[in-house]
ROSE-4610 file (N, C-alpha, C; in Angstrom, 1 decimal, always signed):
// ROSE-4610
residu = [M/M/M/Q/Q/Q/K/K/K/E/E/E/R/R/R/M/M/M/V/V/V/A/A/A/R/R/R/S/S/S/Q/Q/Q/T/T/T/D/D/D/E/E/E/W/W/W/Y/Y/Y/K/K/K/A/A/A/R/R/R/Q/Q/Q/Y/Y/Y/G/G/G/V/V/V/S/S/S/A/A/A/T/T/T/T/T/T/V/V/V/A/A/A/K/K/K/A/A/A/A/A/A/S/S/S/G/G/G/P/P/P/A/A/A/G/G/G/Y/Y/Y/D/D/D/A/A/A/E/E/E/L/L/L/Q/Q/Q/N/N/N/A/A/A/L/L/L/F/F/F/P/P/P/E/E/E/D/D/D/N/N/N/I/I/I/V/V/V/E/E/E/D/D/D/N/N/N/A/A/A/Y/Y/Y/M/M/M/K/K/K/F/F/F/G/G/G/R/R/R/D/D/D/Y/Y/Y/E/E/E/E/E/E/W/W/W/I/I/I/V/V/V/N/N/N/G/G/G/L/L/L/P/P/P/R/R/R/E/E/E/Y/Y/Y/G/G/G/I/I/I/K/K/K/P/P/P/N/N/N/D/D/D/W/W/W/L/L/L/I/I/I/R/R/R/G/G/G/D/D/D/G/G/G/D/D/D/Y/Y/Y/R/R/R/W/W/W/H/H/H/L/L/L/A/A/A/T/T/T/P/P/P/D/D/D/G/G/G/L/L/L/N/N/N/D/D/D/D/D/D/W/W/W/S/S/S/I/I/I/I/I/I/A/A/A/E/E/E/V/V/V/K/K/K/T/T/T/T/T/T/G/G/G/K/K/K/D/D/D/W/W/W/D/D/D/G/G/G/S/S/S/T/T/T/I/I/I/P/P/P/I/I/I/Q/Q/Q/Y/Y/Y/R/R/R/R/R/R/Q/Q/Q/V/V/V/Q/Q/Q/W/W/W/Q/Q/Q/L/L/L/H/H/H/V/V/V/T/T/T/G/G/G/A/A/A/Q/Q/Q/K/K/K/C/C/C/V/V/V/F/F/F/A/A/A/W/W/W/L/L/L/L/L/L/R/R/R/A/A/A/T/T/T/S/S/S/E/E/E/S/S/S/G/G/G/E/E/E/F/F/F/V/V/V/P/P/P/A/A/A/W/W/W/M/M/M/E/E/E/P/P/P/K/K/K/H/H/H/I/I/I/I/I/I/M/M/M/E/E/E/R/R/R/D/D/D/E/E/E/T/T/T/M/M/M/I/I/I/A/A/A/E/E/E/L/L/L/I/I/I/D/D/D/V/V/V/A/A/A/Q/Q/Q/R/R/R/F/F/F/I/I/I/T/T/T/D/D/D/F/F/F/N/N/N/N/N/N/Y/Y/Y/K/K/K/E/E/E/M/M/M/Q/Q/Q/N/N/N/G/G/G/S/S/S/L/L/L]
num = [1/1/1/2/2/2/3/3/3/4/4/4/5/5/5/6/6/6/7/7/7/8/8/8/9/9/9/10/10/10/11/11/11/12/12/12/13/13/13/14/14/14/15/15/15/16/16/16/17/17/17/18/18/18/19/19/19/20/20/20/21/21/21/22/22/22/23/23/23/24/24/24/25/25/25/26/26/26/27/27/27/28/28/28/29/29/29/30/30/30/31/31/31/32/32/32/33/33/33/34/34/34/35/35/35/36/36/36/37/37/37/38/38/38/39/39/39/40/40/40/41/41/41/42/42/42/43/43/43/44/44/44/45/45/45/46/46/46/47/47/47/48/48/48/49/49/49/50/50/50/51/51/51/52/52/52/53/53/53/54/54/54/55/55/55/56/56/56/57/57/57/58/58/58/59/59/59/60/60/60/61/61/61/62/62/62/63/63/63/64/64/64/65/65/65/66/66/66/67/67/67/68/68/68/69/69/69/70/70/70/71/71/71/72/72/72/73/73/73/74/74/74/75/75/75/76/76/76/77/77/77/78/78/78/79/79/79/80/80/80/81/81/81/82/82/82/83/83/83/84/84/84/85/85/85/86/86/86/87/87/87/88/88/88/89/89/89/90/90/90/91/91/91/92/92/92/93/93/93/94/94/94/95/95/95/96/96/96/97/97/97/98/98/98/99/99/99/100/100/100/101/101/101/102/102/102/103/103/103/104/104/104/105/105/105/106/106/106/107/107/107/108/108/108/109/109/109/110/110/110/111/111/111/112/112/112/113/113/113/114/114/114/115/115/115/116/116/116/117/117/117/118/118/118/119/119/119/120/120/120/121/121/121/122/122/122/123/123/123/124/124/124/125/125/125/126/126/126/127/127/127/128/128/128/129/129/129/130/130/130/131/131/131/132/132/132/133/133/133/134/134/134/135/135/135/136/136/136/137/137/137/138/138/138/139/139/139/140/140/140/141/141/141/142/142/142/143/143/143/144/144/144/145/145/145/146/146/146/147/147/147/148/148/148/149/149/149/150/150/150/151/151/151/152/152/152/153/153/153/154/154/154/155/155/155/156/156/156/157/157/157/158/158/158/159/159/159/160/160/160/161/161/161/162/162/162/163/163/163/164/164/164/165/165/165/166/166/166/167/167/167/168/168/168/169/169/169/170/170/170/171/171/171/172/172/172/173/173/173/174/174/174/175/175/175/176/176/176/177/177/177/178/178/178/179/179/179/180/180/180/181/181/181/182/182/182/183/183/183/184/184/184/185/185/185/186/186/186/187/187/187/188/188/188/189/189/189/190/190/190/191/191/191/192/192/192/193/193/193/194/194/194/195/195/195/196/196/196/197/197/197/198/198/198/199/199/199/200/200/200/201/201/201/202/202/202/203/203/203]
x = [+213.3/+213.5/+213.0/+211.8/+211.3/+212.2/+212.6/+213.4/+214.7/+215.3/+216.5/+216.3/+215.1/+214.8/+214.4/+214.3/+214.0/+215.3/+215.5/+216.8/+217.0/+216.1/+216.3/+215.0/+214.9/+213.7/+213.6/+212.4/+212.2/+212.8/+213.4/+213.9/+215.2/+215.8/+217.1/+218.2/+219.4/+220.6/+220.7/+220.5/+220.6/+219.6/+218.4/+217.3/+217.6/+218.1/+218.5/+219.7/+220.6/+221.8/+221.4/+220.5/+220.1/+219.3/+218.5/+217.7/+218.6/+219.8/+220.7/+221.3/+221.2/+221.7/+220.7/+219.5/+218.4/+217.3/+216.2/+215.1/+213.9/+213.3/+212.2/+210.9/+209.8/+208.5/+208.2/+208.5/+208.3/+209.1/+210.4/+211.2/+210.7/+210.4/+210.0/+208.7/+207.8/+206.5/+206.6/+207.5/+207.7/+208.4/+209.4/+210.3/+209.5/+208.4/+207.6/+206.6/+206.5/+205.5/+205.8/+207.1/+207.5/+208.9/+209.4/+210.8/+211.1/+210.2/+210.4/+210.5/+209.6/+209.6/+210.8/+211.2/+212.4/+213.6/+213.8/+215.0/+215.0/+213.9/+213.8/+214.2/+213.7/+214.1/+215.5/+216.1/+217.5/+218.3/+218.0/+218.7/+218.6/+217.4/+217.2/+218.1/+218.3/+219.1/+220.6/+221.0/+222.4/+222.8/+221.9/+222.3/+221.3/+221.2/+220.2/+220.3/+221.5/+221.8/+221.2/+221.0/+220.4/+218.9/+218.3/+216.9/+216.2/+216.6/+215.9/+214.6/+213.5/+212.2/+212.0/+211.7/+211.4/+210.1/+210.1/+208.9/+207.8/+206.6/+205.4/+204.2/+203.2/+202.0/+201.3/+201.4/+200.7/+201.5/+202.8/+203.6/+203.4/+203.4/+203.2/+201.9/+200.8/+199.5/+199.5/+200.2/+200.3/+201.0/+202.1/+202.9/+202.1/+201.4/+200.7/+199.5/+199.0/+197.8/+198.0/+199.3/+199.6/+199.2/+199.7/+199.5/+198.0/+197.4/+196.0/+195.1/+195.5/+194.8/+195.0/+196.2/+196.5/+195.7/+195.7/+195.0/+193.5/+193.0/+191.6/+191.1/+192.0/+191.6/+190.8/+189.9/+189.2/+190.1/+189.8/+190.7/+190.8/+189.9/+190.0/+191.2/+191.9/+193.1/+194.3/+194.2/+195.4/+196.6/+196.3/+197.4/+197.9/+199.2/+199.9/+200.8/+200.9/+201.8/+203.2/+203.8/+205.2/+206.1/+207.3/+208.2/+209.6/+209.6/+210.8/+210.9/+212.1/+212.5/+212.7/+212.0/+212.1/+212.8/+213.6/+214.3/+213.6/+213.8/+213.2/+214.1/+213.6/+214.3/+215.2/+216.2/+217.0/+217.7/+217.5/+218.1/+217.5/+216.5/+215.8/+216.2/+217.3/+217.7/+217.8/+218.0/+218.1/+216.7/+215.7/+214.3/+213.8/+213.4/+213.1/+211.7/+211.1/+209.8/+209.6/+208.8/+208.4/+206.9/+206.2/+204.7/+204.3/+203.2/+202.7/+202.2/+201.8/+201.3/+201.5/+201.6/+201.8/+201.0/+200.6/+200.0/+201.2/+200.9/+202.0/+202.8/+202.1/+202.8/+203.1/+202.9/+203.2/+202.3/+201.2/+200.3/+199.5/+199.4/+198.6/+199.4/+199.5/+200.1/+199.1/+199.5/+198.7/+199.5/+198.9/+199.4/+198.4/+198.7/+197.8/+198.2/+197.2/+197.5/+196.5/+197.0/+196.0/+195.9/+194.8/+194.5/+193.5/+193.6/+192.7/+191.5/+191.5/+190.5/+190.1/+188.8/+188.3/+188.5/+188.6/+188.8/+187.7/+187.6/+187.0/+187.9/+187.5/+188.4/+189.0/+188.3/+188.8/+189.6/+189.6/+190.2/+191.5/+192.0/+193.2/+194.3/+195.2/+196.2/+197.1/+197.5/+198.3/+199.6/+200.2/+201.4/+201.3/+200.2/+200.0/+199.7/+199.1/+198.8/+200.2/+201.0/+202.4/+203.1/+203.0/+203.7/+203.3/+202.0/+201.4/+201.9/+201.9/+202.3/+203.8/+204.6/+206.0/+206.1/+205.4/+205.4/+204.9/+203.9/+203.4/+204.6/+205.2/+206.4/+207.5/+207.9/+209.0/+208.7/+207.5/+207.1/+206.6/+206.1/+205.6/+204.1/+203.5/+202.1/+201.2/+200.0/+199.0/+198.0/+197.9/+196.9/+197.3/+196.8/+197.1/+195.8/+195.7/+194.6/+195.0/+194.5/+194.8/+193.8/+194.3/+193.3/+193.7/+192.7/+193.0/+192.0/+192.6/+191.9/+191.8/+190.6/+190.5/+190.8/+191.6/+191.9/+191.0/+190.7/+189.9/+190.7/+190.3/+190.9/+190.0/+190.5/+189.8/+189.6/+188.8/+188.6/+189.9/+190.8/+192.1/+193.1/+192.7/+193.7/+194.5/+194.3/+195.1/+194.4/+195.1/+194.6/+194.0/+192.8/+192.1/+191.5/+191.2/+190.5/+189.1/+188.7/+187.4/+186.4/+187.0/+186.1/+186.5/+185.6/+185.8/+186.7/+186.7/+187.5/+187.9/+189.0/+189.5/+188.6/+188.7/+188.1/+189.2/+188.8/+189.8/+189.2/+190.1/+189.7/+190.8/+190.6/+191.6/+192.2/+193.5/+194.2/+194.9/+194.6/+195.2/+196.5/+197.3/+198.5/+198.2/+199.0/+198.9/+200.3/+200.4/+201.7/+202.2/+201.3/+201.8/+202.4/+201.8/+202.3/+203.6/+203.7/+204.9/+206.1/+205.8/+206.9/+207.4/+206.4/+206.8/+207.7/+207.3/+208.1/+209.5/+209.6/+210.9/+211.8/+211.2/+212.0/+212.5/+211.6/+212.0/+213.1/+212.9/+213.9/+215.3/+215.3/+216.6/+217.3/+216.5/+217.1/+217.6/+216.8/+217.1/+218.5/+218.6/+219.8/+221.0/+220.8/+221.9/+222.4/+221.4/+221.8/+222.5/+222.0/+222.6/+224.0/+224.2/+225.6/+226.5/+226.1/+226.9/+227.4/+226.5/+226.8/+227.9/+227.6/+228.6/+229.9/+230.0/+231.3/+232.0/+231.2/+231.8/+232.3/+231.5/+231.9/+233.2/+233.3/+234.5/+235.7/+235.5/+236.6/+237.1/+236.3/+236.8/+237.5/+237.5/+238.1/+239.6]
y = [+111.5/+110.0/+109.5/+110.0/+109.5/+110.0/+111.2/+111.7/+110.9/+110.5/+109.7/+108.3/+107.9/+106.6/+106.8/+108.0/+108.2/+108.2/+107.2/+106.9/+107.7/+107.6/+108.2/+108.3/+109.3/+109.4/+108.3/+107.9/+106.8/+107.1/+106.0/+106.0/+106.8/+107.3/+108.0/+107.0/+107.4/+106.5/+106.0/+106.9/+106.5/+105.4/+105.6/+104.6/+103.3/+103.2/+101.9/+101.3/+102.1/+101.6/+101.0/+101.7/+101.3/+100.0/+99.8/+98.6/+97.4/+97.6/+96.5/+95.8/+96.5/+96.0/+95.9/+95.7/+95.4/+94.6/+94.4/+93.6/+94.5/+94.7/+95.6/+94.8/+95.6/+94.9/+94.1/+94.6/+93.8/+92.5/+92.6/+91.4/+90.4/+90.8/+89.8/+89.2/+90.0/+89.4/+88.4/+88.6/+87.6/+86.4/+86.6/+85.5/+84.6/+85.1/+84.3/+83.5/+83.6/+82.9/+81.4/+81.0/+79.6/+79.5/+78.3/+78.1/+78.7/+78.7/+79.3/+80.8/+81.4/+82.8/+83.3/+82.5/+82.8/+82.8/+81.8/+81.6/+82.7/+83.1/+84.1/+85.5/+85.8/+87.1/+87.1/+86.0/+85.9/+86.2/+85.6/+85.8/+87.3/+87.9/+89.3/+90.2/+89.8/+90.6/+90.5/+89.2/+89.0/+89.5/+89.5/+89.9/+90.9/+92.1/+93.0/+93.5/+93.5/+93.9/+93.0/+91.7/+90.7/+90.6/+91.4/+91.2/+92.6/+93.4/+94.7/+94.6/+95.1/+95.0/+96.3/+96.0/+97.2/+97.8/+99.2/+99.9/+99.6/+99.7/+99.3/+100.2/+100.1/+100.9/+100.6/+99.4/+99.1/+99.8/+99.7/+100.4/+101.9/+102.5/+103.9/+104.4/+103.6/+104.0/+104.0/+103.0/+102.9/+104.1/+104.5/+105.7/+107.0/+107.1/+108.3/+108.6/+107.5/+107.6/+107.3/+107.0/+106.7/+107.9/+109.0/+110.2/+110.6/+110.5/+110.8/+109.9/+108.6/+107.7/+108.0/+108.3/+108.7/+109.9/+110.9/+112.2/+112.0/+110.9/+110.6/+109.8/+109.5/+108.8/+109.7/+109.2/+110.1/+110.9/+112.1/+113.1/+112.7/+111.9/+111.5/+110.7/+110.1/+109.3/+110.2/+111.4/+112.3/+111.8/+111.0/+110.4/+111.4/+111.5/+112.3/+111.4/+111.7/+110.8/+110.8/+109.6/+109.4/+108.8/+109.3/+108.6/+108.4/+108.3/+108.1/+106.6/+106.0/+104.7/+104.8/+104.0/+104.1/+102.8/+102.9/+101.8/+101.5/+100.2/+99.8/+100.4/+100.2/+100.7/+99.6/+100.1/+99.2/+98.1/+96.8/+95.7/+95.5/+96.2/+96.0/+97.2/+97.8/+98.9/+98.4/+97.2/+96.7/+96.2/+96.4/+96.1/+97.5/+97.4/+98.6/+98.6/+99.8/+99.9/+101.3/+101.4/+102.7/+102.7/+102.9/+103.0/+104.1/+104.0/+105.1/+106.3/+106.1/+107.2/+107.0/+108.2/+108.2/+109.3/+109.1/+110.2/+110.8/+111.9/+112.7/+111.9/+111.1/+110.3/+108.9/+108.5/+107.2/+106.1/+106.5/+105.4/+104.8/+105.4/+104.9/+105.1/+104.0/+104.1/+103.9/+104.0/+103.7/+103.0/+102.0/+101.3/+101.3/+101.7/+101.8/+101.0/+100.5/+99.6/+100.0/+99.8/+99.9/+98.4/+98.1/+96.7/+96.6/+95.5/+95.2/+94.3/+94.0/+93.2/+93.8/+93.9/+94.5/+93.5/+94.0/+93.1/+93.5/+92.6/+93.0/+92.7/+92.8/+92.6/+91.2/+90.2/+88.8/+88.4/+89.1/+88.7/+89.5/+90.3/+91.0/+90.0/+90.0/+89.0/+88.9/+87.7/+87.5/+88.2/+88.4/+89.1/+90.5/+91.1/+92.5/+92.6/+91.6/+91.5/+91.4/+90.6/+90.5/+91.8/+92.4/+93.7/+94.7/+94.8/+95.7/+95.4/+94.1/+93.7/+94.1/+93.9/+94.3/+95.8/+96.6/+98.0/+98.5/+97.8/+98.1/+97.8/+96.7/+96.3/+97.4/+97.8/+98.7/+100.1/+100.6/+101.9/+101.9/+100.8/+100.8/+101.2/+101.3/+101.8/+100.7/+101.1/+100.1/+99.6/+100.4/+100.0/+100.6/+100.0/+100.5/+100.7/+101.9/+102.1/+101.6/+100.4/+99.8/+100.2/+100.9/+101.4/+100.9/+100.8/+100.3/+101.0/+101.1/+101.8/+100.8/+100.6/+99.7/+100.5/+99.9/+100.6/+100.1/+100.9/+100.5/+101.0/+100.6/+101.0/+101.9/+103.1/+104.1/+103.6/+104.3/+104.0/+104.2/+105.0/+105.2/+104.2/+103.3/+102.2/+102.6/+103.7/+104.1/+103.7/+103.5/+103.1/+104.4/+104.3/+105.3/+104.8/+105.6/+105.1/+104.7/+103.5/+103.0/+103.6/+104.2/+104.8/+106.3/+107.0/+108.4/+108.5/+107.5/+107.5/+106.1/+105.9/+104.5/+103.9/+102.6/+101.8/+101.6/+101.4/+101.1/+100.2/+99.5/+98.8/+99.2/+98.8/+99.0/+97.6/+97.5/+96.3/+96.6/+95.7/+95.8/+95.0/+95.3/+94.5/+93.1/+92.2/+90.7/+90.3/+90.2/+89.9/+88.5/+87.6/+86.3/+86.3/+87.0/+87.1/+87.9/+89.0/+89.8/+88.9/+88.1/+87.2/+86.3/+85.7/+84.8/+85.6/+86.8/+87.6/+87.9/+88.2/+88.5/+87.3/+86.1/+84.9/+84.7/+85.0/+84.9/+85.9/+87.1/+88.1/+87.8/+87.2/+86.8/+85.7/+84.8/+83.7/+84.3/+85.2/+85.8/+86.6/+87.5/+88.3/+87.4/+86.3/+85.4/+84.7/+84.2/+83.6/+84.6/+85.8/+86.8/+87.1/+87.4/+87.7/+86.5/+85.3/+84.1/+84.0/+84.2/+84.1/+85.2/+86.4/+87.5/+87.2/+86.6/+86.3/+85.2/+84.2/+83.1/+83.7/+84.6/+85.1/+86.0/+86.8/+87.6/+86.7/+85.6/+84.7/+84.0/+83.9/+83.2/+84.1/+85.4/+86.4/+86.4]
z = [+133.2/+133.1/+131.8/+131.3/+130.1/+128.9/+128.9/+127.8/+127.7/+128.8/+128.8/+128.0/+128.0/+127.3/+125.9/+125.4/+124.0/+123.2/+122.4/+121.8/+120.5/+119.6/+118.3/+117.5/+116.6/+115.8/+114.8/+114.5/+113.5/+112.1/+111.5/+110.2/+110.1/+111.2/+111.1/+111.2/+110.9/+111.0/+112.4/+113.4/+114.8/+115.2/+114.6/+114.8/+114.3/+113.1/+112.5/+113.3/+113.7/+114.4/+115.8/+116.5/+117.8/+117.7/+116.7/+116.5/+116.2/+115.8/+115.5/+116.8/+117.9/+119.1/+120.2/+119.8/+120.8/+120.1/+120.8/+120.3/+120.2/+119.1/+118.9/+119.0/+119.0/+119.1/+117.9/+116.7/+115.5/+115.5/+115.9/+115.9/+116.9/+118.1/+119.1/+118.8/+118.2/+117.8/+116.7/+115.8/+114.7/+115.2/+116.1/+116.6/+117.5/+118.1/+119.1/+118.3/+117.0/+116.2/+116.1/+116.3/+116.2/+115.6/+115.5/+115.0/+113.7/+112.7/+111.4/+111.5/+112.2/+112.4/+113.2/+114.2/+115.0/+114.1/+113.4/+112.5/+111.5/+110.9/+109.9/+110.5/+111.7/+112.3/+112.7/+113.1/+113.5/+112.3/+111.1/+109.9/+109.5/+109.7/+109.3/+110.2/+111.5/+112.4/+112.1/+111.7/+111.4/+110.1/+109.1/+107.8/+107.2/+107.8/+107.4/+106.0/+105.5/+104.1/+103.1/+103.5/+102.6/+102.7/+103.6/+103.9/+103.8/+102.9/+102.7/+102.0/+102.6/+102.1/+101.2/+100.0/+99.1/+99.4/+99.3/+99.5/+98.5/+99.0/+98.1/+98.4/+97.7/+97.9/+99.2/+99.7/+101.0/+102.1/+102.1/+103.1/+103.0/+101.8/+101.7/+102.2/+101.9/+102.5/+104.0/+104.6/+106.0/+106.6/+106.0/+106.4/+106.3/+105.1/+104.8/+105.8/+106.4/+107.2/+108.7/+109.0/+110.4/+111.4/+111.1/+111.9/+111.9/+110.7/+110.6/+111.5/+111.6/+112.5/+113.9/+114.3/+115.7/+116.1/+115.2/+115.5/+115.5/+114.9/+114.9/+116.1/+117.0/+118.2/+119.2/+120.0/+121.0/+121.8/+122.0/+122.8/+124.2/+124.7/+126.2/+126.5/+125.5/+125.7/+125.8/+125.2/+125.3/+124.4/+123.4/+122.6/+121.6/+121.5/+120.5/+119.6/+118.3/+117.5/+118.0/+117.9/+118.3/+117.2/+117.1/+116.1/+116.8/+118.1/+118.9/+119.2/+119.0/+119.5/+121.0/+121.8/+123.3/+123.8/+124.7/+125.3/+126.7/+127.1/+128.4/+129.5/+130.7/+131.9/+132.6/+133.3/+134.1/+133.3/+133.6/+132.9/+131.5/+131.2/+129.9/+128.9/+129.0/+128.2/+126.7/+126.4/+125.1/+124.5/+125.3/+124.9/+124.2/+123.0/+122.2/+121.6/+121.5/+120.9/+120.3/+119.3/+118.7/+118.6/+119.7/+119.6/+118.7/+118.0/+117.1/+117.9/+119.1/+119.9/+121.4/+122.1/+123.5/+124.2/+125.4/+126.1/+127.0/+127.6/+128.3/+129.3/+130.1/+131.2/+130.8/+129.6/+129.1/+129.7/+130.3/+130.8/+129.8/+128.6/+127.5/+126.2/+125.4/+124.1/+123.0/+121.8/+120.7/+119.6/+119.0/+117.9/+116.8/+115.6/+114.5/+113.3/+112.6/+111.4/+110.3/+109.1/+107.9/+107.4/+106.9/+106.6/+105.4/+104.7/+103.6/+104.1/+105.4/+106.0/+107.4/+107.6/+108.8/+109.9/+111.2/+112.3/+113.4/+114.4/+115.6/+116.7/+118.0/+119.1/+119.1/+118.6/+118.6/+117.4/+116.4/+115.1/+114.8/+115.7/+115.4/+115.5/+114.5/+114.4/+115.6/+116.0/+117.2/+117.2/+116.0/+115.8/+116.3/+116.0/+116.5/+118.0/+118.5/+119.9/+120.7/+120.2/+120.8/+120.7/+119.5/+119.3/+120.4/+120.6/+121.6/+123.0/+123.3/+124.7/+124.9/+123.9/+124.0/+124.2/+123.5/+123.6/+125.0/+125.5/+126.9/+127.9/+127.7/+128.6/+128.5/+127.3/+127.2/+127.8/+127.5/+127.9/+129.4/+129.9/+131.2/+131.2/+130.0/+129.9/+130.4/+130.8/+131.3/+130.3/+129.2/+128.2/+126.8/+125.8/+124.4/+123.7/+123.0/+122.1/+120.7/+120.4/+119.1/+118.0/+117.0/+116.0/+114.6/+113.8/+112.4/+111.4/+110.2/+109.1/+107.9/+107.4/+106.2/+105.0/+104.1/+102.8/+101.7/+100.7/+99.6/+98.3/+97.2/+95.9/+95.1/+94.8/+94.0/+92.6/+91.8/+90.4/+89.6/+90.1/+89.4/+89.8/+90.8/+91.2/+92.4/+93.0/+94.2/+95.5/+96.5/+97.8/+98.5/+99.0/+99.7/+101.0/+102.0/+103.2/+102.9/+103.5/+103.3/+104.3/+105.3/+106.4/+106.6/+107.3/+107.6/+108.8/+109.7/+110.9/+111.2/+111.9/+112.3/+113.3/+113.4/+114.5/+115.6/+116.8/+117.8/+119.0/+119.6/+120.9/+121.9/+123.1/+124.2/+124.5/+124.5/+124.9/+126.2/+127.2/+128.5/+128.6/+129.5/+129.7/+130.0/+129.4/+129.6/+130.1/+131.4/+132.0/+131.7/+131.4/+131.0/+129.6/+128.7/+127.4/+127.4/+128.2/+128.3/+128.8/+129.8/+130.3/+129.2/+128.4/+127.4/+126.3/+126.0/+125.0/+125.6/+126.9/+127.5/+127.3/+127.5/+127.4/+125.9/+125.0/+123.6/+123.2/+123.7/+123.5/+124.0/+125.2/+125.9/+125.1/+124.6/+123.8/+122.5/+121.9/+120.6/+120.7/+121.7/+121.8/+122.2/+122.9/+123.2/+121.9/+121.1/+119.9/+118.9/+118.9/+118.1/+118.5/+119.8/+120.3/+120.1/+120.3/+120.2/+118.7/+117.8/+116.4/+116.0/+116.5/+116.2/+116.8/+118.0/+118.6/+117.8/+117.4/+116.6/+115.3/+114.7/+113.4/+113.5/+114.6/+114.8/+115.1/+115.8/+116.1/+114.9/+113.9/+112.7/+111.7/+112.0/+111.1/+111.2]
């Protein structure tokens, strides 16, 4: 059952294509931030070719250390790195997420970040909390190991880890937030499809 919900590996053509016809954790987290964020994400979805984000040193550092952070999590969680796009079950097949880590039975996921500012349990940005709750919803997991690594700048000007190991907290499911995100996602996909139908009808 789990394998059937694994859609495509991250950054592949199949991964990009699948994300065009569903709502991902990143999209719904930004869309839930308010009218401006919602409109911006809708424009990104409708016109992806006009909203390509150029690679930069911050993104590269995050990619380079993502697996290292996951592998640095306590072994008791049984988390392994994940690069598969996962779809929701049943009526939620268009709900998509790519958690950074999973345990074998998907009861625990992991989401990792690199940051220029240290956090504690109460200062993690709300966008990341929403992202985690969506991932919990899609996978059916009960909790997430949320980990972060502070970056520093070396004498040569390159980004390097500021710590020997990442910090982490446990985020539990928040059913109220999940329900709110599902509502946002439904409105988002409806607006997306309506615009596409209108656009096709005008051709």
